[in-house]
VEXNUVO-576887 format. One record per atom (N, C-alpha, C): x, y, z; atom name. Coordinates in steps of 0.05 Angstrom, whole numbers. Example, Ala and Ser with C-alpha at 12.3 -4.5 7.8 and 13.67 -1.06 7.14 Angstrom:
# VEXNUVO-576887
<rec><X>264</X><Y>-114</Y><Z>156</Z><atomo>N</atomo></rec>
<rec><X>246</X><Y>-90</Y><Z>156</Z><atomo>CA</atomo></rec>
<rec><X>264</X><Y>-66</Y><Z>156</Z><atomo>C</atomo></rec>
<rec><X>257</X><Y>-45</Y><Z>142</Z><atomo>N</atomo></rec>
<rec><X>273</X><Y>-21</Y><Z>143</Z><atomo>CA</atomo></rec>
<rec><X>258</X><Y>1</Y><Z>157</Z><atomo>C</atomo></rec>
# end
This chain:
# VEXNUVO-576887
<rec><X>131</X><Y>-31</Y><Z>-8</Z><atomo>N</atomo></rec>
<rec><X>156</X><Y>-38</Y><Z>4</Z><atomo>CA</atomo></rec>
<rec><X>151</X><Y>-42</Y><Z>34</Z><atomo>C</atomo></rec>
<rec><X>160</X><Y>-64</Y><Z>45</Z><atomo>N</atomo></rec>
<rec><X>157</X><Y>-70</Y><Z>73</Z><atomo>CA</atomo></rec>
<rec><X>184</X><Y>-68</Y><Z>86</Z><atomo>C</atomo></rec>
<rec><X>185</X><Y>-56</Y><Z>109</Z><atomo>N</atomo></rec>
<rec><X>210</X><Y>-54</Y><Z>124</Z><atomo>CA</atomo></rec>
<rec><X>206</X><Y>-63</Y><Z>153</Z><atomo>C</atomo></rec>
<rec><X>223</X><Y>-81</Y><Z>162</Z><atomo>N</atomo></rec>
<rec><X>221</X><Y>-91</Y><Z>189</Z><atomo>CA</atomo></rec>
<rec><X>229</X><Y>-68</Y><Z>208</Z><atomo>C</atomo></rec>
<rec><X>212</X><Y>-62</Y><Z>227</Z><atomo>N</atomo></rec>
<rec><X>217</X><Y>-43</Y><Z>248</Z><atomo>CA</atomo></rec>
<rec><X>215</X><Y>-57</Y><Z>275</Z><atomo>C</atomo></rec>
<rec><X>222</X><Y>-43</Y><Z>296</Z><atomo>N</atomo></rec>
<rec><X>222</X><Y>-56</Y><Z>323</Z><atomo>CA</atomo></rec>
<rec><X>196</X><Y>-71</Y><Z>330</Z><atomo>C</atomo></rec>
<rec><X>174</X><Y>-59</Y><Z>324</Z><atomo>N</atomo></rec>
<rec><X>149</X><Y>-71</Y><Z>333</Z><atomo>CA</atomo></rec>
<rec><X>131</X><Y>-79</Y><Z>309</Z><atomo>C</atomo></rec>
<rec><X>143</X><Y>-89</Y><Z>287</Z><atomo>N</atomo></rec>
<rec><X>127</X><Y>-99</Y><Z>265</Z><atomo>CA</atomo></rec>
<rec><X>139</X><Y>-92</Y><Z>238</Z><atomo>C</atomo></rec>
<rec><X>122</X><Y>-86</Y><Z>219</Z><atomo>N</atomo></rec>
<rec><X>130</X><Y>-80</Y><Z>192</Z><atomo>CA</atomo></rec>
<rec><X>117</X><Y>-54</Y><Z>183</Z><atomo>C</atomo></rec>
<rec><X>133</X><Y>-36</Y><Z>173</Z><atomo>N</atomo></rec>
<rec><X>124</X><Y>-11</Y><Z>161</Z><atomo>CA</atomo></rec>
<rec><X>120</X><Y>-15</Y><Z>132</Z><atomo>C</atomo></rec>
<rec><X>99</X><Y>-4</Y><Z>121</Z><atomo>N</atomo></rec>
<rec><X>93</X><Y>-7</Y><Z>92</Z><atomo>CA</atomo></rec>
<rec><X>92</X><Y>21</Y><Z>79</Z><atomo>C</atomo></rec>
<rec><X>105</X><Y>24</Y><Z>56</Z><atomo>N</atomo></rec>
<rec><X>105</X><Y>48</Y><Z>41</Z><atomo>CA</atomo></rec>
<rec><X>102</X><Y>42</Y><Z>12</Z><atomo>C</atomo></rec>
<rec><X>90</X><Y>60</Y><Z>-3</Z><atomo>N</atomo></rec>
<rec><X>88</X><Y>58</Y><Z>-32</Z><atomo>CA</atomo></rec>
<rec><X>104</X><Y>82</Y><Z>-43</Z><atomo>C</atomo></rec>
<rec><X>127</X><Y>78</Y><Z>-55</Z><atomo>N</atomo></rec>
<rec><X>143</X><Y>100</Y><Z>-64</Z><atomo>CA</atomo></rec>
<rec><X>129</X><Y>121</Y><Z>-82</Z><atomo>C</atomo></rec>
<rec><X>111</X><Y>111</Y><Z>-99</Z><atomo>N</atomo></rec>
<rec><X>97</X><Y>129</Y><Z>-118</Z><atomo>CA</atomo></rec>
<rec><X>73</X><Y>142</Y><Z>-105</Z><atomo>C</atomo></rec>
<rec><X>64</X><Y>132</Y><Z>-82</Z><atomo>N</atomo></rec>
<rec><X>41</X><Y>143</Y><Z>-68</Z><atomo>CA</atomo></rec>
<rec><X>48</X><Y>149</Y><Z>-40</Z><atomo>C</atomo></rec>
<rec><X>61</X><Y>172</Y><Z>-35</Z><atomo>N</atomo></rec>
<rec><X>73</X><Y>178</Y><Z>-9</Z><atomo>CA</atomo></rec>
<rec><X>52</X><Y>179</Y><Z>14</Z><atomo>C</atomo></rec>
<rec><X>27</X><Y>185</Y><Z>9</Z><atomo>N</atomo></rec>
<rec><X>8</X><Y>186</Y><Z>30</Z><atomo>CA</atomo></rec>
<rec><X>-2</X><Y>159</Y><Z>38</Z><atomo>C</atomo></rec>
<rec><X>5</X><Y>138</Y><Z>24</Z><atomo>N</atomo></rec>
<rec><X>-3</X><Y>111</Y><Z>31</Z><atomo>CA</atomo></rec>
<rec><X>18</X><Y>98</Y><Z>48</Z><atomo>C</atomo></rec>
<rec><X>16</X><Y>101</Y><Z>74</Z><atomo>N</atomo></rec>
<rec><X>34</X><Y>89</Y><Z>93</Z><atomo>CA</atomo></rec>
<rec><X>18</X><Y>75</Y><Z>115</Z><atomo>C</atomo></rec>
<rec><X>28</X><Y>52</Y><Z>124</Z><atomo>N</atomo></rec>
<rec><X>15</X><Y>38</Y><Z>146</Z><atomo>CA</atomo></rec>
<rec><X>35</X><Y>19</Y><Z>159</Z><atomo>C</atomo></rec>
<rec><X>26</X><Y>4</Y><Z>178</Z><atomo>N</atomo></rec>
<rec><X>43</X><Y>-16</Y><Z>190</Z><atomo>CA</atomo></rec>
<rec><X>26</X><Y>-38</Y><Z>201</Z><atomo>C</atomo></rec>
<rec><X>39</X><Y>-61</Y><Z>207</Z><atomo>N</atomo></rec>
<rec><X>26</X><Y>-84</Y><Z>219</Z><atomo>CA</atomo></rec>
<rec><X>45</X><Y>-98</Y><Z>238</Z><atomo>C</atomo></rec>
<rec><X>34</X><Y>-112</Y><Z>257</Z><atomo>N</atomo></rec>
<rec><X>50</X><Y>-127</Y><Z>276</Z><atomo>CA</atomo></rec>
<rec><X>65</X><Y>-150</Y><Z>263</Z><atomo>C</atomo></rec>
<rec><X>52</X><Y>-163</Y><Z>243</Z><atomo>N</atomo></rec>
<rec><X>63</X><Y>-185</Y><Z>229</Z><atomo>CA</atomo></rec>
<rec><X>64</X><Y>-178</Y><Z>199</Z><atomo>C</atomo></rec>
<rec><X>79</X><Y>-193</Y><Z>183</Z><atomo>N</atomo></rec>
<rec><X>80</X><Y>-188</Y><Z>155</Z><atomo>CA</atomo></rec>
<rec><X>53</X><Y>-192</Y><Z>142</Z><atomo>C</atomo></rec>
<rec><X>38</X><Y>-212</Y><Z>151</Z><atomo>N</atomo></rec>
<rec><X>11</X><Y>-216</Y><Z>140</Z><atomo>CA</atomo></rec>
<rec><X>-8</X><Y>-193</Y><Z>146</Z><atomo>C</atomo></rec>
<rec><X>-7</X><Y>-183</Y><Z>171</Z><atomo>N</atomo></rec>
<rec><X>-24</X><Y>-161</Y><Z>179</Z><atomo>CA</atomo></rec>
<rec><X>-15</X><Y>-136</Y><Z>163</Z><atomo>C</atomo></rec>
<rec><X>10</X><Y>-132</Y><Z>159</Z><atomo>N</atomo></rec>
<rec><X>20</X><Y>-109</Y><Z>144</Z><atomo>CA</atomo></rec>
<rec><X>10</X><Y>-110</Y><Z>115</Z><atomo>C</atomo></rec>
<rec><X>10</X><Y>-134</Y><Z>104</Z><atomo>N</atomo></rec>
<rec><X>0</X><Y>-137</Y><Z>76</Z><atomo>CA</atomo></rec>
<rec><X>-29</X><Y>-130</Y><Z>74</Z><atomo>C</atomo></rec>
<rec><X>-45</X><Y>-139</Y><Z>93</Z><atomo>N</atomo></rec>
<rec><X>-74</X><Y>-133</Y><Z>93</Z><atomo>CA</atomo></rec>
<rec><X>-78</X><Y>-103</Y><Z>97</Z><atomo>C</atomo></rec>
<rec><X>-63</X><Y>-91</Y><Z>114</Z><atomo>N</atomo></rec>
<rec><X>-65</X><Y>-62</Y><Z>118</Z><atomo>CA</atomo></rec>
<rec><X>-56</X><Y>-47</Y><Z>93</Z><atomo>C</atomo></rec>
<rec><X>-36</X><Y>-58</Y><Z>79</Z><atomo>N</atomo></rec>
<rec><X>-26</X><Y>-45</Y><Z>55</Z><atomo>CA</atomo></rec>
<rec><X>-49</X><Y>-44</Y><Z>34</Z><atomo>C</atomo></rec>
<rec><X>-64</X><Y>-65</Y><Z>31</Z><atomo>N</atomo></rec>
<rec><X>-86</X><Y>-65</Y><Z>12</Z><atomo>CA</atomo></rec>
<rec><X>-106</X><Y>-43</Y><Z>19</Z><atomo>C</atomo></rec>
<rec><X>-113</X><Y>-41</Y><Z>45</Z><atomo>N</atomo></rec>
<rec><X>-132</X><Y>-22</Y><Z>54</Z><atomo>CA</atomo></rec>
<rec><X>-123</X><Y>7</Y><Z>50</Z><atomo>C</atomo></rec>
<rec><X>-98</X><Y>13</Y><Z>57</Z><atomo>N</atomo></rec>
<rec><X>-88</X><Y>40</Y><Z>54</Z><atomo>CA</atomo></rec>
<rec><X>-83</X><Y>47</Y><Z>25</Z><atomo>C</atomo></rec>
<rec><X>-76</X><Y>28</Y><Z>8</Z><atomo>N</atomo></rec>
<rec><X>-73</X><Y>33</Y><Z>-20</Z><atomo>CA</atomo></rec>
<rec><X>-100</X><Y>40</Y><Z>-33</Z><atomo>C</atomo></rec>
<rec><X>-121</X><Y>26</Y><Z>-26</Z><atomo>N</atomo></rec>
<rec><X>-147</X><Y>32</Y><Z>-36</Z><atomo>CA</atomo></rec>
<rec><X>-156</X><Y>60</Y><Z>-27</Z><atomo>C</atomo></rec>
<rec><X>-152</X><Y>66</Y><Z>-2</Z><atomo>N</atomo></rec>
<rec><X>-159</X><Y>92</Y><Z>9</Z><atomo>CA</atomo></rec>
<rec><X>-145</X><Y>115</Y><Z>-6</Z><atomo>C</atomo></rec>
<rec><X>-119</X><Y>111</Y><Z>-10</Z><atomo>N</atomo></rec>
<rec><X>-103</X><Y>132</Y><Z>-24</Z><atomo>CA</atomo></rec>
<rec><X>-111</X><Y>135</Y><Z>-53</Z><atomo>C</atomo></rec>
<rec><X>-116</X><Y>112</Y><Z>-66</Z><atomo>N</atomo></rec>
<rec><X>-123</X><Y>113</Y><Z>-95</Z><atomo>CA</atomo></rec>
<rec><X>-150</X><Y>126</Y><Z>-100</Z><atomo>C</atomo></rec>
<rec><X>-167</X><Y>127</Y><Z>-80</Z><atomo>N</atomo></rec>
<rec><X>-193</X><Y>140</Y><Z>-83</Z><atomo>CA</atomo></rec>
<rec><X>-190</X><Y>169</Y><Z>-92</Z><atomo>C</atomo></rec>
<rec><X>-168</X><Y>182</Y><Z>-85</Z><atomo>N</atomo></rec>
<rec><X>-164</X><Y>210</Y><Z>-91</Z><atomo>CA</atomo></rec>
<rec><X>-149</X><Y>214</Y><Z>-118</Z><atomo>C</atomo></rec>
<rec><X>-141</X><Y>193</Y><Z>-131</Z><atomo>N</atomo></rec>
<rec><X>-126</X><Y>196</Y><Z>-156</Z><atomo>CA</atomo></rec>
<rec><X>-145</X><Y>194</Y><Z>-180</Z><atomo>C</atomo></rec>
<rec><X>-141</X><Y>212</Y><Z>-199</Z><atomo>N</atomo></rec>
<rec><X>-155</X><Y>211</Y><Z>-224</Z><atomo>CA</atomo></rec>
<rec><X>-138</X><Y>196</Y><Z>-245</Z><atomo>C</atomo></rec>
<rec><X>-112</X><Y>199</Y><Z>-242</Z><atomo>N</atomo></rec>
<rec><X>-93</X><Y>184</Y><Z>-259</Z><atomo>CA</atomo></rec>
<rec><X>-74</X><Y>170</Y><Z>-240</Z><atomo>C</atomo></rec>
<rec><X>-71</X><Y>144</Y><Z>-243</Z><atomo>N</atomo></rec>
<rec><X>-53</X><Y>129</Y><Z>-226</Z><atomo>CA</atomo></rec>
<rec><X>-24</X><Y>133</Y><Z>-234</Z><atomo>C</atomo></rec>
<rec><X>-6</X><Y>135</Y><Z>-214</Z><atomo>N</atomo></rec>
<rec><X>22</X><Y>139</Y><Z>-220</Z><atomo>CA</atomo></rec>
<rec><X>33</X><Y>113</Y><Z>-232</Z><atomo>C</atomo></rec>
<rec><X>53</X><Y>116</Y><Z>-249</Z><atomo>N</atomo></rec>
<rec><X>67</X><Y>93</Y><Z>-261</Z><atomo>CA</atomo></rec>
<rec><X>85</X><Y>81</Y><Z>-240</Z><atomo>C</atomo></rec>
<rec><X>84</X><Y>55</Y><Z>-237</Z><atomo>N</atomo></rec>
<rec><X>101</X><Y>42</Y><Z>-217</Z><atomo>CA</atomo></rec>
<rec><X>131</X><Y>43</Y><Z>-225</Z><atomo>C</atomo></rec>
<rec><X>148</X><Y>46</Y><Z>-205</Z><atomo>N</atomo></rec>
<rec><X>177</X><Y>45</Y><Z>-210</Z><atomo>CA</atomo></rec>
<rec><X>185</X><Y>17</Y><Z>-217</Z><atomo>C</atomo></rec>
<rec><X>208</X><Y>15</Y><Z>-230</Z><atomo>N</atomo></rec>
<rec><X>219</X><Y>-11</Y><Z>-236</Z><atomo>CA</atomo></rec>
<rec><X>229</X><Y>-24</Y><Z>-210</Z><atomo>C</atomo></rec>
<rec><X>226</X><Y>-50</Y><Z>-209</Z><atomo>N</atomo></rec>
<rec><X>233</X><Y>-65</Y><Z>-185</Z><atomo>CA</atomo></rec>
<rec><X>262</X><Y>-59</Y><Z>-176</Z><atomo>C</atomo></rec>
<rec><X>280</X><Y>-61</Y><Z>-195</Z><atomo>N</atomo></rec>
<rec><X>309</X><Y>-57</Y><Z>-188</Z><atomo>CA</atomo></rec>
<rec><X>315</X><Y>-29</Y><Z>-178</Z><atomo>C</atomo></rec>
<rec><X>300</X><Y>-9</Y><Z>-187</Z><atomo>N</atomo></rec>
<rec><X>305</X><Y>18</Y><Z>-177</Z><atomo>CA</atomo></rec>
<rec><X>296</X><Y>21</Y><Z>-148</Z><atomo>C</atomo></rec>
<rec><X>273</X><Y>8</Y><Z>-142</Z><atomo>N</atomo></rec>
<rec><X>264</X><Y>9</Y><Z>-114</Z><atomo>CA</atomo></rec>
<rec><X>283</X><Y>-7</Y><Z>-96</Z><atomo>C</atomo></rec>
<rec><X>292</X><Y>-30</Y><Z>-106</Z><atomo>N</atomo></rec>
<rec><X>310</X><Y>-47</Y><Z>-91</Z><atomo>CA</atomo></rec>
<rec><X>336</X><Y>-32</Y><Z>-85</Z><atomo>C</atomo></rec>
<rec><X>346</X><Y>-16</Y><Z>-104</Z><atomo>N</atomo></rec>
<rec><X>370</X><Y>-1</Y><Z>-100</Z><atomo>CA</atomo></rec>
<rec><X>366</X><Y>22</Y><Z>-80</Z><atomo>C</atomo></rec>
<rec><X>343</X><Y>35</Y><Z>-82</Z><atomo>N</atomo></rec>
<rec><X>337</X><Y>58</Y><Z>-64</Z><atomo>CA</atomo></rec>
<rec><X>331</X><Y>49</Y><Z>-35</Z><atomo>C</atomo></rec>
<rec><X>319</X><Y>25</Y><Z>-32</Z><atomo>N</atomo></rec>
<rec><X>312</X><Y>15</Y><Z>-6</Z><atomo>CA</atomo></rec>
<rec><X>323</X><Y>-13</Y><Z>-2</Z><atomo>C</atomo></rec>
<rec><X>350</X><Y>-15</Y><Z>1</Z><atomo>N</atomo></rec>
<rec><X>363</X><Y>-42</Y><Z>1</Z><atomo>CA</atomo></rec>
<rec><X>355</X><Y>-60</Y><Z>25</Z><atomo>C</atomo></rec>
<rec><X>347</X><Y>-49</Y><Z>47</Z><atomo>N</atomo></rec>
<rec><X>340</X><Y>-65</Y><Z>71</Z><atomo>CA</atomo></rec>
<rec><X>310</X><Y>-70</Y><Z>74</Z><atomo>C</atomo></rec>
<rec><X>296</X><Y>-68</Y><Z>52</Z><atomo>N</atomo></rec>
<rec><X>267</X><Y>-71</Y><Z>52</Z><atomo>CA</atomo></rec>
<rec><X>258</X><Y>-96</Y><Z>37</Z><atomo>C</atomo></rec>
<rec><X>234</X><Y>-104</Y><Z>42</Z><atomo>N</atomo></rec>
<rec><X>222</X><Y>-126</Y><Z>27</Z><atomo>CA</atomo></rec>
<rec><X>205</X><Y>-113</Y><Z>5</Z><atomo>C</atomo></rec>
<rec><X>212</X><Y>-118</Y><Z>-20</Z><atomo>N</atomo></rec>
<rec><X>198</X><Y>-107</Y><Z>-43</Z><atomo>CA</atomo></rec>
<rec><X>179</X><Y>-128</Y><Z>-53</Z><atomo>C</atomo></rec>
<rec><X>153</X><Y>-121</Y><Z>-54</Z><atomo>N</atomo></rec>
<rec><X>133</X><Y>-140</Y><Z>-64</Z><atomo>CA</atomo></rec>
<rec><X>111</X><Y>-125</Y><Z>-77</Z><atomo>C</atomo></rec>
<rec><X>96</X><Y>-139</Y><Z>-94</Z><atomo>N</atomo></rec>
<rec><X>72</X><Y>-127</Y><Z>-106</Z><atomo>CA</atomo></rec>
<rec><X>49</X><Y>-130</Y><Z>-87</Z><atomo>C</atomo></rec>
<rec><X>32</X><Y>-109</Y><Z>-87</Z><atomo>N</atomo></rec>
<rec><X>7</X><Y>-109</Y><Z>-71</Z><atomo>CA</atomo></rec>
<rec><X>-15</X><Y>-105</Y><Z>-91</Z><atomo>C</atomo></rec>
<rec><X>-31</X><Y>-126</Y><Z>-95</Z><atomo>N</atomo></rec>
<rec><X>-53</X><Y>-124</Y><Z>-114</Z><atomo>CA</atomo></rec>
<rec><X>-78</X><Y>-115</Y><Z>-101</Z><atomo>C</atomo></rec>
<rec><X>-94</X><Y>-99</Y><Z>-116</Z><atomo>N</atomo></rec>
<rec><X>-119</X><Y>-90</Y><Z>-106</Z><atomo>CA</atomo></rec>
<rec><X>-139</X><Y>-89</Y><Z>-128</Z><atomo>C</atomo></rec>
<rec><X>-163</X><Y>-98</Y><Z>-123</Z><atomo>N</atomo></rec>
<rec><X>-186</X><Y>-96</Y><Z>-141</Z><atomo>CA</atomo></rec>
<rec><X>-202</X><Y>-73</Y><Z>-130</Z><atomo>C</atomo></rec>
<rec><X>-200</X><Y>-50</Y><Z>-144</Z><atomo>N</atomo></rec>
<rec><X>-214</X><Y>-26</Y><Z>-134</Z><atomo>CA</atomo></rec>
<rec><X>-244</X><Y>-29</Y><Z>-133</Z><atomo>C</atomo></rec>
<rec><X>-255</X><Y>-44</Y><Z>-151</Z><atomo>N</atomo></rec>
<rec><X>-284</X><Y>-48</Y><Z>-150</Z><atomo>CA</atomo></rec>
<rec><X>-292</X><Y>-63</Y><Z>-125</Z><atomo>C</atomo></rec>
<rec><X>-277</X><Y>-84</Y><Z>-118</Z><atomo>N</atomo></rec>
<rec><X>-282</X><Y>-99</Y><Z>-94</Z><atomo>CA</atomo></rec>
<rec><X>-276</X><Y>-82</Y><Z>-69</Z><atomo>C</atomo></rec>
<rec><X>-255</X><Y>-67</Y><Z>-70</Z><atomo>N</atomo></rec>
<rec><X>-248</X><Y>-49</Y><Z>-47</Z><atomo>CA</atomo></rec>
<rec><X>-271</X><Y>-30</Y><Z>-42</Z><atomo>C</atomo></rec>
<rec><X>-281</X><Y>-17</Y><Z>-63</Z><atomo>N</atomo></rec>
<rec><X>-302</X><Y>2</Y><Z>-59</Z><atomo>CA</atomo></rec>
<rec><X>-328</X><Y>-11</Y><Z>-48</Z><atomo>C</atomo></rec>
<rec><X>-333</X><Y>-35</Y><Z>-57</Z><atomo>N</atomo></rec>
<rec><X>-357</X><Y>-49</Y><Z>-46</Z><atomo>CA</atomo></rec>
<rec><X>-354</X><Y>-56</Y><Z>-17</Z><atomo>C</atomo></rec>
<rec><X>-330</X><Y>-60</Y><Z>-7</Z><atomo>N</atomo></rec>
<rec><X>-325</X><Y>-67</Y><Z>21</Z><atomo>CA</atomo></rec>
<rec><X>-322</X><Y>-42</Y><Z>39</Z><atomo>C</atomo></rec>
<rec><X>-309</X><Y>-22</Y><Z>29</Z><atomo>N</atomo></rec>
<rec><X>-301</X><Y>0</Y><Z>47</Z><atomo>CA</atomo></rec>
<rec><X>-315</X><Y>27</Y><Z>41</Z><atomo>C</atomo></rec>
<rec><X>-325</X><Y>31</Y><Z>18</Z><atomo>N</atomo></rec>
<rec><X>-336</X><Y>57</Y><Z>11</Z><atomo>CA</atomo></rec>
<rec><X>-366</X><Y>55</Y><Z>13</Z><atomo>C</atomo></rec>
<rec><X>-377</X><Y>71</Y><Z>31</Z><atomo>N</atomo></rec>
<rec><X>-406</X><Y>70</Y><Z>35</Z><atomo>CA</atomo></rec>
<rec><X>-421</X><Y>85</Y><Z>13</Z><atomo>C</atomo></rec>
<rec><X>-445</X><Y>78</Y><Z>9</Z><atomo>N</atomo></rec>
<rec><X>-461</X><Y>93</Y><Z>-10</Z><atomo>CA</atomo></rec>
<rec><X>-468</X><Y>120</Y><Z>2</Z><atomo>C</atomo></rec>
<rec><X>-481</X><Y>137</Y><Z>-12</Z><atomo>N</atomo></rec>
<rec><X>-487</X><Y>164</Y><Z>-2</Z><atomo>CA</atomo></rec>
<rec><X>-501</X><Y>163</Y><Z>24</Z><atomo>C</atomo></rec>
<rec><X>-493</X><Y>181</Y><Z>42</Z><atomo>N</atomo></rec>
<rec><X>-506</X><Y>182</Y><Z>68</Z><atomo>CA</atomo></rec>
<rec><X>-532</X><Y>197</Y><Z>66</Z><atomo>C</atomo></rec>
<rec><X>-552</X><Y>188</Y><Z>81</Z><atomo>N</atomo></rec>
<rec><X>-578</X><Y>201</Y><Z>80</Z><atomo>CA</atomo></rec>
<rec><X>-584</X><Y>214</Y><Z>107</Z><atomo>C</atomo></rec>
# end
């Protein structure tokens, strides 16, 4: 969920409360959303079930509701380093 704030866009994932970020533009916020989602999901053994679109829309009426796709294998190859020596 993206919400316009004074200095950009705040991003939150209702089912993953620790995954929050922001960007100056909507495009930057989307890129940051992918990164923070990957980081947060690294700690999950079982992924939370996503809420229905209409329930999120009702709960956050002044927000932009959109899907954020992530390929965790690709994310890990870009952001997660191999064991440190």
